[in-house]
Wavefront OBJ file of the C-alpha trace (Angstrom):
o trace
v 5.083 5.676 -14.850
v 5.524 2.904 -17.297
v 2.614 1.509 -18.799
v 2.628 -2.410 -20.118
v -0.600 -3.831 -21.760
v -2.748 -1.353 -20.121
v -1.416 -1.610 -16.556
v 0.622 1.296 -14.747
v 3.625 -0.543 -13.028
v 5.536 1.128 -10.279
v 8.933 3.051 -11.206
v 10.549 2.664 -7.955
v 10.982 -0.700 -8.342
v 13.164 -3.148 -10.171
v 11.507 -4.243 -13.521
v 12.054 -7.430 -12.564
v 9.961 -6.902 -9.451
v 7.708 -4.340 -11.227
v 6.274 -7.213 -13.948
v 4.807 -9.187 -11.108
v 2.515 -6.178 -10.898
v 0.742 -7.819 -14.124
v -1.773 -10.063 -12.988
v -0.309 -13.770 -14.052
v 2.898 -12.814 -13.837
v 5.370 -14.025 -11.243
v 9.096 -13.750 -10.705
v 9.912 -16.904 -12.710
v 8.344 -15.771 -15.785
v 9.063 -12.034 -15.226
v 12.808 -13.628 -15.211
v 12.272 -15.346 -18.627
v 10.572 -12.323 -20.352
v 13.540 -10.041 -19.287
v 15.708 -12.611 -20.304
v 14.283 -12.858 -23.621
v 14.288 -9.099 -24.138
v 17.669 -8.836 -23.284
v 16.921 -6.540 -20.525
v 18.891 -6.428 -16.988
v 16.500 -7.421 -14.045
v 18.261 -5.016 -11.772
v 17.531 -1.862 -14.217
v 14.465 0.253 -12.301
v 10.914 0.838 -14.173
v 11.550 4.195 -14.586
v 15.021 3.792 -16.605
v 13.258 1.772 -19.243
v 13.164 3.344 -22.669
v 9.925 3.408 -25.097
v 11.915 0.611 -27.177
v 12.339 -1.341 -24.027
v 8.518 -1.243 -22.729
v 7.315 -2.322 -26.170
v 9.870 -5.317 -26.564
v 8.447 -6.298 -23.172
v 4.875 -5.942 -24.231
v 5.570 -7.647 -27.519
v 7.407 -10.752 -25.967
v 4.419 -11.324 -23.866
v 1.667 -11.133 -26.164
v 3.820 -13.507 -28.861
v 4.636 -16.243 -25.899
v 1.056 -16.369 -25.788
v 0.721 -15.821 -21.975
v -2.951 -14.906 -20.639
v -2.799 -12.357 -18.141
v -4.927 -9.948 -16.667
v -8.545 -9.521 -18.025
v -8.444 -12.963 -19.984
v -6.960 -14.760 -17.143
v -9.398 -13.550 -14.535
v -12.028 -14.329 -17.059
v -10.755 -17.934 -17.634
v -10.763 -18.365 -13.753
v -14.155 -17.651 -13.223
v -15.574 -19.677 -16.321
v -13.345 -22.777 -14.261
v -15.441 -21.895 -11.190
v -18.491 -21.124 -12.785
v -18.677 -24.668 -15.014
v -17.627 -26.586 -11.226
v -20.609 -25.156 -9.754
v -22.910 -25.839 -12.954
v -22.017 -29.472 -12.737
v -22.298 -29.232 -9.226
v -19.005 -31.533 -8.010
v -17.680 -31.117 -4.416
v -15.405 -28.364 -5.472
v -18.532 -26.495 -7.175
v -20.695 -26.980 -4.270
v -18.093 -25.831 -1.903
v -17.537 -22.775 -4.055
v -21.252 -21.970 -3.902
v -21.185 -22.172 -0.031
v -18.291 -20.155 0.583
v -16.469 -22.643 2.258
v -12.881 -23.768 1.509
v -12.251 -25.913 -1.626
v -8.833 -27.937 -1.039
v -9.857 -29.790 1.978
v -8.840 -27.602 4.786
v -10.924 -27.696 8.332
v -13.532 -25.607 9.152
v -14.351 -26.396 12.772
v -11.996 -23.988 13.500
v -10.252 -21.471 11.127
v -11.144 -20.952 7.639
v -12.618 -17.675 8.691
v -11.277 -16.162 5.370
v -13.932 -18.309 3.458
v -16.720 -17.995 5.607
v -16.297 -14.643 6.968
v -16.662 -13.061 10.426
v -18.219 -15.048 13.572
v -21.798 -15.041 13.186
v -22.757 -16.055 17.084
v -22.816 -14.656 19.881
v -26.587 -13.300 19.357
v -28.288 -14.567 22.329
v -25.868 -12.569 24.907
v -26.547 -9.581 23.036
v -30.453 -9.810 23.849
v -29.375 -10.791 27.218
v -27.830 -7.822 27.847
v -30.002 -5.589 25.876
v -33.062 -6.879 28.254
v -31.013 -6.451 31.366
v -29.895 -3.052 30.226
v -33.647 -1.928 30.099
v -35.144 -3.105 33.118
v -32.209 -1.240 34.789
v -33.140 1.859 32.691
v -37.207 1.903 33.480
v -38.287 3.851 36.345
v -39.707 2.486 39.043
v -42.674 2.938 40.817
v -43.302 3.926 44.379
l 1 2 3 4 5 6 7 8 9 10 11 12 13 14 15 16 17 18 19 20 21 22 23 24 25 26 27 28 29 30 31 32 33 34 35 36 37 38 39 40 41 42 43 44 45 46 47 48 49 50 51 52 53 54 55 56 57 58 59 60 61 62 63 64 65 66 67 68 69 70 71 72 73 74 75 76 77 78 79 80 81 82 83 84 85 86 87 88 89 90 91 92 93 94 95 96 97 98 99 100 101 102 103 104 105 106 107 108 109 110 111 112 113 114 115 116 117 118 119 120 121 122 123 124 125 126 127 128 129 130 131 132 133 134 135 136 137 138
């Protein structure tokens, strides 16, 4: 399994797609890197030799592209800055709500998490069961 800048890329996929497994590299950037490295995008990752892998890695470093840990760190610092200054987007991040103006009355379950309602219904059902199971004195 080829490793590029510390990340294992899938060997059975075309190198054009395999490079997108690097965080921060999409299809467009992948094609730009391969064109500069003069590697056929249809080639499978397992068919690359060491020289081609090192060429890809050196091009990524030379272009100054932030990928993997550096990019994740920068994004988290940007979010932390927004939360520290207390702007609208920062407050939405703190509360765990959608940041970009989406509606929250319905939907938004990805950001808000699973529903929390329905507690009263469960308590009513439990009390009804407990009354049925208690033995009656005659």
